[in-house]
N, C-alpha and C positions, 0 to 999 in steps of 0.2 A: 422556359421553365423546365427543370429537369426532375427526374424521379428521386425519391429518397435513397434508393440503392445507388444511383449514379452519383448523388451528392456525397454519400459516404465513401465511395471509391475514390472520388476526387480529393476528399480530405486526406485519406490515407496516402494517396500517390504524391501529394504535395507537402506532407509532413515529413519530419526527419528526426533522427536521434541527435540529442545535444552532445557536445564533446565531453569525454570523460574528465573528471577532476579527481585529485587526491584529497581525501577527507579523513580527519580523525574518526575512528570508529564510533565515537559518541555522537557524531553528526550524520550518521548514515542510516538511521532507522527508516524503513520503508523505501530506501533507495535500491536501485538495481545495480548489481556488480557489473563492472565493465571489464573484468579480468578474472581468470581462474586463479584461485588462491591455493598455494601449497604450504605445507607445514615446514617451518625452519627447524623445528625440534621434534624429538620423539615425545609422545604423550601416552601415559605419564612418563616423565623424564627419568624415573627411577622405579625400582620395585617398591610398591606402595601397599601398605596394609589397608584392607577394606573393612576392618573391624577394630574395636578396642579389645585387646587381649594380650597374648604372649607369643613372641617369635621364637622358634626353636628349630633344631634339625630333625626332620621327619624320622630319620633312622633311629633316633634316640627313643621314639615312641615304642619301638619294638621291645626295648629293654625294660619297660615298665618300672622305671626308677624316677625318683623326684629329680627335677631339674632346677638347678640353682639360678636365682634371678641375679644377674650381674649388672643390670642397668636399665635405662628407659630410653625409648625412641619416641619423641613427640613430633607433631607436625611442625616443620621448620627448625627443629632441634634434633638432628639425628644422633643415634648412638654409634660412635665411630669405632668401637672395638669389635673384634670378630667373635661370633658365637661358636664356641667349640663344644666338644662332647660333654654332655651332662649339664649344659648351660642353657639359659633362656634370657630374654629381655622383655620387660613390659613394653607394649607398643600401643599407640593410639591411632585412630582412624586417620588416614592420609599421611602417616609418618613413613619415613624410609625404612625398609626392612634391612636390619644389620647384615653385614657380610657374614656368610656361613649359615645363616638361617634360610630355610626354604619353605616354611609353613607357619601359619598363624592360627592359634586356637582362640576361640572367643573366651572372654574372661568368665562368662557364665558357666563354662564347661571345665573349669579347673578348681582345684582346692589349693589354698596357699597355707603352708605351714613352715615357720622358721625360714622365711625368704626362699622357700623352694615351692615349686608347683607340681601337683599331681594331676595329670590330664585324664578327664573323664568323658572322652568323646570317641566312640568307636567308628564314627562315620568319616573321620579325617582321612585325607589322602595327601600326598606330597603336593604342595603348592596351594592348598586350600586357603582362602581368604587373602590371597595376594594378587594384586593387579600388577602384572609384569611390565617392565619398561617397554614402551612402544606398542602395548597391546591394543590401544585405541587408535593411535596414529603413529606411523613411522616417519622419520625425517624425509621430506620430499613427497609425501603422500598428498594427493589432491584433497583439499578440505572442502572447498566450495567451487562450483563451476560458474563461469560467466553467465549472466542473466538471472542469477539467484536473487530473489528479493529479500533484503535484509530485514530480519525480525529480531526481537529481543534475544532469543537464544543464539542467533548468529553473532551478535555483538559479544555475548558471553563467551562463545567458542573462540572468536578471534582474540579476545583478551587472554584466555587461558593459554594461547599459543604465543603470547608476547607480541602480537601484531597490533600496532598502533594506528596505522593508516592503510586504507585500501582505495582502489580506483572505482568510482561509481559514476553513472551518468548524472549529469547536472540536473538540478531542478529548474524547470522553466520559470522565467520572470514574467509574471502576468499583471496586466493593468486593466482595470475596468473603467470605462467612461460612461457615465449616466447622462442622458440628455432629456430635456423636457421642461418647459416653463411652468407646467402645472405641478411639478414635483416639489414637495416640502420635506425638509429634513426632520427627523424625529426631534421632539422637544420644542418645535415651533407650533404656532396656532394656525389652523387651517383657515384660509380665506375662501370666499366664494369661488368655486371652479377649481380648487386645488385638491390634491390627494397626497398622502404620505408616500415618500419614496421607499420602495422595498426591494427593488431588483439588486441593488448593491449588497444588501444583507443576505438575500437568498443565494446569490451566485458566489459571494465570498465564502459563505458557509459550505456550499457545495465544493468549493476549492479546498477548504480546510479539511473536509471529510476525505479527500484523496491526497492529503498531506502536502498541499501547496499553500505556503504561508507567505508573509510579507508582501501581500498584494496591495498595490497602490490603487486607490479609488479616487477618481476625479469627477467633477460635475461641470456641465457646460449648459448654458442656456441655448435656446433655439436661435442661434446666430451663426451664420456661415463662417465669418472670420474667426470667431472664438473656436468653433469646431475644428477648423483647419489648424489653428495654432496648437490646440491641445493634442490633436492626433499626431501632428508632426513631432512634437516633443516626446511623446511616449513611444512611438514606433521606433525611434532611434535607440531606446534603451530597454525594450521589451522583446521577449520571445513570442508572446501572444498578447494581442489586444482584443478585449471584448467590449463592444459598444452595445448599449441598450436604448432602443427608441431611435427615432429619426431616420430609419432606414427605408421607409416607404417613399411614396412620391407626392406626399402632401406639400402644401405651401410652406410649412415650417419644418420639413424633413431635410436636414442639411448634411447628414452623415455620408450618404452616397456621393453627394456633390463634393464634399471635402476630400473623400478618397480619390475621386477623379482628379481633383486639383493637385493632389500630392503624388500622383502617378502610381497609385496602388493597382496592382494587376488583379482584375476581376477573374476569379476562377469559376464562380457561379453566383447567380443572383436569382432568387425565387426557386422554391422547391415545391413540387406538387404534393403538399401534405397539409394536415390540420392537426394541431395548431402550428403557427409560425411559418406560413407560406413566404413572407418577405424576408428570407434568410440570406445574408451575404457572407461569402467566403472569398478572401483574397490574400495577397501577400505583397510585401515590399521588402526587398533585400532578404534578410533572414527572419523577418517578423511575419507571423500569421495573424490575420485580422478577421474576426467574426463580427458581423453586424447582426445582433439579435433583436427580436421584437421588444417593444416596450411593455407588452403585456406579460405579467410575471410568470404565468403558467407556460406560455409559449417560450419565453426566454429560458426557463429551466429545462423544458423539454429539449430545446435545441442544444443546451449545454450538455446534457447527458448523452444525446444521440450523435453529436458532431464534435463538440469541443473536447469532450472526455477522451475519445480515441486519439485525437491529436496530441493531447497532453501525455497520454500513456506512451505514445511512440517517442515523444521527446525524452521521456524518463527512461526509455530502454526496455519497456515491457514487451513481452511477446504476444500476450492476449490483449488486444486493443479495446474491444467493445464490451459493453455490459454483458454479464452472464445471462444466457437465455435458455429457455426451456419451453416445450410445448405442453400447455395445460388446457383442460376443458374449461370453457367459459361458463360461469354459473348463471348468467342472465343474458337473454337475447339482446341484440343490439341492431338498430336500424341504421343502415349505411348505404349510400349510393356509390357506385363505381366512379373512379376518376381521381380521387385523392387518397393518399395514404393517411391513416389515422394513427396517432399515438394517444392512447387513452390511459388516464390514471387508474390504476387497479390495486386491488388488495387480495392477497392469496390467503386461502384458508381451506383446510380439509382436502388438499390436493386439487383445488379448483381456484379460478381467479374471478373475482367480482369486478365489474365495471362500476366505479364510484359515481355518485351523483355530482353534478357541477363540473362539466367538461369544458366550459368556456375558456378561451385563451387568457382571460383576465382573472379567472377564479383560482386563487392559490390555495383555497381551503381544502379542495379535494387532494391536491398534491401533499398537503400536510398529513393526510391520512393514508397516503399510498405507499406501497413497498415495491411497486413495479410500474412499468409502462407496457401496455398491451399494444402490439404492433399489428395493424390490419393493412395489408398491401393495397395499393391503388386499384388493382383489378378485382378486389374482393368486394362483394355486395353485402347484403344482410347476413348477420351471424345468428345462428340458432343456439339456444341453450344446450350445453353439452358438447358443442363443437370445439375442437382443439384450436388454440390460437397461440401465436408466438409471444412469449412473455419475456421482457427485459427487466432483470432485477436491479433495483437501485442500490448503489454501494452504501 
């Protein structure tokens, strides 16, 4: 049995980034860029008006004479004649500034009489209200660096530069295998000795929350041959396989035996922690396999502490683990040395509270938690006000 720290190190050392793929920008939200992106054009690509108003030559302002309106420049429909002495053109926000003009006055600061404007703005200077070509980005400028996480603004920026596709790290293909004769799917009637299956719902939702979709979910009875068959089929087409239940050493626990039969390399089995001591991590070819507890709270804890960083590495993220902070604990907690504890917690007023119901099969406390409180194996009883390591749930 290894420590939680050793287990996390082994997960990181045996995980890897997936190969980059080319994707349309509309399919890259939350992905990590696998390349540095440069601009193929200047932005804006032309001198552009920042206001609705009138474009004119600044030197004509000194003459204090009415300026004749000779046309209009609208967004997408530029005025292609040159603005000469004594002339102006109506211009709208985003429109190209006509040749010859070097300043734009807001329409609120002019008087219009007989198709001529009189400017009433003493604060104008040459170039006012004009976004010059390339003022935001020049052709060849770095727009986004490798490892940038794509957000909605990223996609808008790429579109504004005419970029349709970028290289991002691929999204891992994840399969969940749920084991247990006692489990019943929702919509069925419970018989004596049965419980509703919940792990697939909780873990799939956790995957969705970190932007992993299209997860295949399979169910297998406590049968060795079926377990081997299901595992073999999904390992061949998955980047990560998560099993729940059947990983201990009971009479009907066949997951570990199936992995052995398939030649899965065991990287570790059993971690000195609570909940989820019987945690398995292994790999076969390029597929990572996690054997999680059948107890819902233990399974989710292992997901966030061990599966989460493996997925983050595959996606190309630099920060692999849950965000953490040291906070004072609001209530004392009795603990013996020897096992690391992951407690469901709730933060409030700069402190963290240990929630009631910490059993490995109790999912209700997890439903109210916003963090996991990590207490190392060598740590004993915790006093109220003592600082503890808090891992924030995504």
